[in-house]
N, C-alpha and C positions, 0 to 999 in steps of 0.2 A: 655924766653919762658913764656906764661901766665899760671896762675894756673887754676884749674877747673873753667869753667865759666857756665857750664849747667849740669843738670842731667837728665837722662831718666830712666823710670822704665818700664820694659817690662815683660810680662807673655807669650808672644807668639812671633813668627817671626816679625821683625819690624825694621824700620830705626831709627838709633840713630841720625845720622847727614847726610845730603845730600851732603856734600862736604868734602875736606880733613880736617883732624883734629888729635887730640891726645887724648888718653885715659889715664887718670891719676889713676883711681882706679875702681874696680869692686866689688860690693857686691852680692853674690850669696845666695839666700835663697831657700831651697829645702824642700818640704813637703814629704808625705808618700813614694813616689816611687823612688825619685832621678832620675838622668839621665844626658845626654850630652847637651852641648851647645857650640856655637862658636861665635866669632865676626869676621866678614868678611870685607875685604877691598873692599867694593862695595856699591851701592845704592839699591841693590836688592839682594835676596837670590841667591848665585851663584858665588860670588867673591872668592878671595883667603882667606882661613882661616888664620887669624893672631894669634888668641888667641883661644884655644879650651881646654875644661876640661870635666870631668865627676865627678859629685858630689854625694855623699851618700845621702840616705834618711834622713830626719829630721836633716839637718845640715845647718849652715851658714858659709860662707867663705868670708873673705875680703882680696882682692889682691891690694896691694899698689905699683903703678908704678910712684909715684910722682917724685921720683929721676931721673928716666929715662922713661918718658912717651912713650907709644907705638904709633908710627906714622901710620896713615892710609892715603894713598895718594889720594884715590878716594872718599871714604865715609865710614861711620861706620854703619854696618848692623848686627843685632843680629839674629842669627839662633838658635831657641829653638824647636828642633824636637819633644820633649816629652811634658809632662804636669807637673804641680806641681813645676815649677821652676820660680822664680822671679829674673831677673837681674836688678840691679841698677847700672848705668854707669855714672861716672864722667868724663866729656870730655870738650875740648875746640876746 
């Protein structure tokens, strides 16, 4: 299985990858208000939530899945319903 080949930085809903792939790590940076976010197995907002979390205000969280990358069969789509959240996703 390959290592991280690409990164995507998102501050609002958006496509990370248009086809099947693996997520190796996620860095979540949250400003003043904190909030929820999800990574969906889809190419648009509305697919199955594979990874979902709520992060507190003024925090950073690094999630490392490199030992067991998370598989997305359709696509990788970030759903960030609030504001003040930045997701950086390492994927292949």
